[in-house]
Structures are given as structure tokens and as C-alpha cells.
C-alpha positions as CSV (number, residue, x, y, z in Angstrom):
1,M,0.0,0.0,0.0
2,D,1.1,3.6,-0.4
3,A,2.6,5.3,2.6
4,R,-0.2,7.1,4.4
5,Y,0.6,10.8,3.6
6,E,0.9,12.9,0.5
7,E,4.1,13.4,-1.4
8,K,3.6,17.1,-1.3
9,T,3.7,17.1,2.5
10,F,7.0,15.3,2.5
11,E,8.3,17.6,-0.2
12,S,7.3,20.7,1.8
13,Y,8.9,19.4,5.0
14,F,12.1,18.3,3.3
15,N,12.5,21.6,1.6
16,S,12.0,23.4,4.9
17,E,15.0,21.6,6.4
18,L,17.0,21.8,3.1
19,D,16.6,25.6,3.3
20,R,18.4,25.6,6.6
21,K,21.3,23.5,5.4
22,T,22.0,25.3,2.1
23,S,23.1,28.7,1.0
24,V,20.3,28.8,-1.6
25,Y,17.7,26.3,-2.9
26,F,15.2,26.4,-5.7
27,P,11.9,24.4,-5.6
28,F,10.8,23.7,-9.2
29,G,7.2,24.8,-10.0
30,Q,4.6,22.3,-11.0
31,V,5.0,23.0,-14.7
32,Q,8.8,23.0,-14.5
33,E,8.8,19.8,-12.5
34,G,6.6,18.1,-15.2
35,V,9.3,19.0,-17.8
36,V,12.6,18.6,-16.0
37,G,11.7,15.7,-13.7
38,L,13.3,17.4,-10.6
39,D,11.7,18.7,-7.5
40,S,14.5,20.9,-6.1
41,A,18.0,22.1,-6.6
42,A,20.4,23.6,-4.0
43,H,23.9,24.6,-3.2
44,S,25.3,23.4,0.1
45,R,28.6,23.2,2.0
46,N,26.9,21.8,5.1
47,W,29.1,18.9,6.4
48,Y,26.2,17.3,8.2
49,L,24.0,17.2,5.1
50,W,26.8,15.8,2.9
51,R,27.5,13.1,5.5
52,K,23.9,12.1,5.4
53,L,24.1,11.8,1.6
54,G,27.1,9.6,1.9
55,Y,29.8,12.1,1.1
56,P,31.6,13.3,4.3
57,F,34.5,15.6,3.6
58,W,37.3,17.5,5.4
59,F,37.3,21.0,3.9
60,L,35.0,21.3,0.9
61,P,32.2,19.1,-0.4
62,P,33.2,16.9,-3.3
63,F,30.8,18.7,-5.7
64,S,31.7,22.3,-6.3
65,G,28.6,23.3,-8.2
66,V,27.3,24.2,-11.7
67,E,25.0,26.9,-13.0
68,L,21.4,25.8,-12.9
69,Q,20.8,27.5,-16.2
70,D,23.5,25.4,-17.8
71,I,21.6,22.3,-16.5
72,A,18.4,23.7,-17.9
73,R,20.0,24.2,-21.4
74,E,21.2,20.6,-21.4
75,M,17.7,19.5,-20.4
76,E,16.3,21.4,-23.4
77,R,18.7,19.7,-25.7
78,F,17.9,16.3,-24.3
79,L,14.1,16.8,-24.2
80,Q,13.8,19.1,-27.2
81,K,11.5,21.2,-25.1
82,E,11.9,24.7,-23.6
83,V,12.6,25.0,-19.9
84,H,11.3,28.4,-18.6
85,N,12.0,30.6,-15.6
86,I,15.2,29.1,-14.3
87,P,17.2,31.5,-12.1
88,A,20.9,32.3,-12.3
89,M,22.3,30.3,-9.4
90,K,25.0,27.7,-8.8
91,V,23.9,24.3,-7.5
92,N,25.6,21.1,-6.4
93,L,22.5,19.1,-5.3
94,L,19.5,18.0,-7.5
95,F,16.6,16.1,-5.8
96,Q,13.7,14.0,-7.1
97,Y,11.3,13.2,-4.2
98,K,9.5,9.9,-4.1
99,R,6.6,8.8,-1.9
100,P,7.1,5.1,-1.4
101,E,4.8,2.1,-1.1
102,F,5.1,0.4,2.3
103,I,5.0,-3.4,1.8
104,T,3.8,-5.3,4.9
105,V,3.0,-8.8,3.5
106,S,5.3,-11.6,2.4
107,S,3.6,-11.7,-1.0
108,G,5.4,-8.5,-1.9
109,A,7.5,-9.0,-5.0
110,E,10.7,-8.0,-3.3
111,W,10.0,-9.5,0.1
112,H,12.8,-12.1,-0.4
113,L,15.3,-9.3,-0.5
114,W,14.6,-8.2,3.0
115,N,12.4,-10.9,4.7
116,R,10.6,-8.1,6.6
117,R,8.4,-5.0,5.9
118,Y,10.0,-2.7,3.4
119,F,9.6,0.5,1.3
120,R,9.7,0.7,-2.5
121,Y,9.2,3.2,-5.3
122,D,9.1,2.9,-9.0
123,L,11.3,4.6,-11.5
124,Y,9.8,6.1,-14.6
125,D,11.8,5.4,-17.8
126,Q,11.6,8.9,-19.4
127,Q,12.2,10.8,-16.1
128,H,15.0,8.5,-15.1
129,A,16.7,8.7,-18.5
130,L,16.8,12.5,-18.1
131,L,18.1,12.4,-14.5
132,S,20.8,9.9,-15.4
133,H,21.8,12.0,-18.4
134,I,22.1,15.1,-16.3
135,E,24.3,13.3,-13.8
136,A,26.5,11.9,-16.6
137,T,26.9,15.4,-18.0
138,F,27.4,17.3,-14.8
139,G,28.4,14.6,-12.3
140,Q,31.8,16.0,-11.5
141,D,30.1,19.2,-10.2
142,A,26.6,18.2,-9.0
143,I,24.9,15.1,-7.7
144,V,21.4,13.9,-8.7
145,L,19.6,12.0,-6.0
146,Y,16.3,10.3,-5.4
147,A,15.0,11.1,-1.9
148,A,12.3,8.9,-0.3
149,P,11.1,9.0,3.3
150,A,11.4,5.9,5.5
151,V,8.2,6.9,7.2
152,E,4.9,5.0,7.4
153,D,2.2,7.5,8.1
154,V,1.4,11.2,8.4
155,E,1.5,11.3,12.3
156,E,5.1,10.1,12.2
157,L,5.9,12.6,9.4
158,V,4.5,15.5,11.4
159,D,6.5,14.4,14.5
160,L,9.7,14.3,12.5
161,K,9.0,17.8,11.2
162,K,8.6,19.0,14.7
163,S,12.0,17.6,15.7
164,N,13.7,18.7,12.4
165,A,14.4,15.1,11.5
166,I,12.9,14.7,8.0
167,I,16.3,14.5,6.3
168,D,17.5,12.1,9.0
169,N,14.6,9.8,8.1
170,T,15.1,9.9,4.3
171,N,16.6,7.3,2.0
172,F,18.9,8.6,-0.7
173,R,20.2,7.0,-3.9
174,R,22.1,8.5,-6.8
175,A,20.2,8.4,-10.1
176,S,23.2,6.8,-11.9
177,E,23.2,3.9,-9.5
178,L,19.7,2.9,-10.5
179,D,20.4,2.7,-14.2
180,G,18.9,-0.5,-15.7
181,H,16.4,-0.9,-12.9
182,H,12.7,-0.2,-12.6
183,R,12.3,-0.1,-8.8
184,N,14.2,0.7,-5.7
185,T,13.6,-0.9,-2.2
186,Y,14.8,0.0,1.3
187,I,14.0,-0.6,4.9
188,K,15.4,2.5,6.6
189,A,16.9,5.9,6.1
190,G,20.4,6.5,4.8
191,T,22.1,5.5,1.6
192,Y,21.5,1.7,1.6
193,S,18.9,0.1,-0.7
194,Q,18.4,-2.8,-3.1
195,A,17.3,-2.1,-6.7
196,C,15.3,-4.3,-9.0
197,S,14.9,-5.5,-12.0
198,N,17.4,-8.2,-11.2
199,P,18.1,-7.5,-7.5
200,E,21.4,-5.6,-7.0
201,R,22.8,-4.8,-3.5
202,L,23.8,-1.1,-3.2
203,D,26.0,-0.6,-0.2
204,N,27.0,2.7,1.5
């Protein structure tokens, strides 16, 4: 079954925390999101955030940043569609948010990967092809991530918002690491998941 909250609620709460951990962030509008396949872009040097994403560093984050308008122009070339109203700003983080299904029965298709209740979300071919292309083009300067909450219901989501722990309870996976798969599964927050078509273990 779907997790018992709306994706928009998670997105809003995540962006609120993201704002405090970045120098600037840009939430894509509904029309933009439908074209570019991204929910938000940001620039951050926050050590705590990068550690959560699996990239701890000593002095500077491993991704220095790229102009968001350059990314938009590459999207236009790839999609052969115009991308409007993109601001002039440098970003090193690109997010696509996912509301997962929460699988609670052993008949779940991926139950054998975990042998316990788990979360999963689907990848959409056209959207993923674009995200993977953007990462292949700008991956030395910015990272493209799927972000999905490890949260079952709206009460838990609100409690995590109150304690500023939304990012702490989110599962992250680089777009490029899911190439060739149609679904990603996980049981907890962090950077550990198992992708499917053919199951593939993705470690920290």
C-alpha cells in the first residue's frame, strides 16, 4: 500500500529543512517539474547534510557546483522542449522526491530481499533517463539524488517535522546507481537500498 501521507507534504517538510542546510535552494514549480523531472536544486557546503548523503568531507564538499541555467539548457537539448523561468544560481544538489509504497506482507514481489516489511518506489523510464543524463553530464560538479522517506504515516511525518528530523529519516540513492532498474527498495533511512529488475545490492 502507499505510505499514508501525500508526497507534497513530505516535499514541503524536506524543503524546509533543506533551506536551513543550504546557501540557496530552488523548488521547481509544477510546470517545470513536469518537464525537468526534478523537485528541487540547491547549493550546500553543510558537512552534516553531505555526510547524510554519503559524502563526508574534510574541507570542501566533493561537488563544487554548476550553473542551474546550464543544466536547464542541457535538459532542453535532451528533451527538445523549452525550460522556462530558471534562475541564475549555482547548485551542487539536485533532488527528485518519491513517496514510497510500504510493503507489509510476504507476498510483496521483493520480500525475499529483506524478509521483513520494506519500502519501495518505481522509476519512470523517461524521467530516469533525463536524470541519469544530467548526472552523466554534470556529475563532477553536482549530484542527482532520489530522496524517499522511511516513514509509514502522516503522524510520524509530522512528529519528524517538529523535531527537524525529516532529512535524517530519508533514504537517498544516486540516479546513476539505478540505471537499468525499474524499482528501488529499502528498509530504513540512509544510503542503503536494493534495486530491481534483477536485484542488486547497493552498499554505502
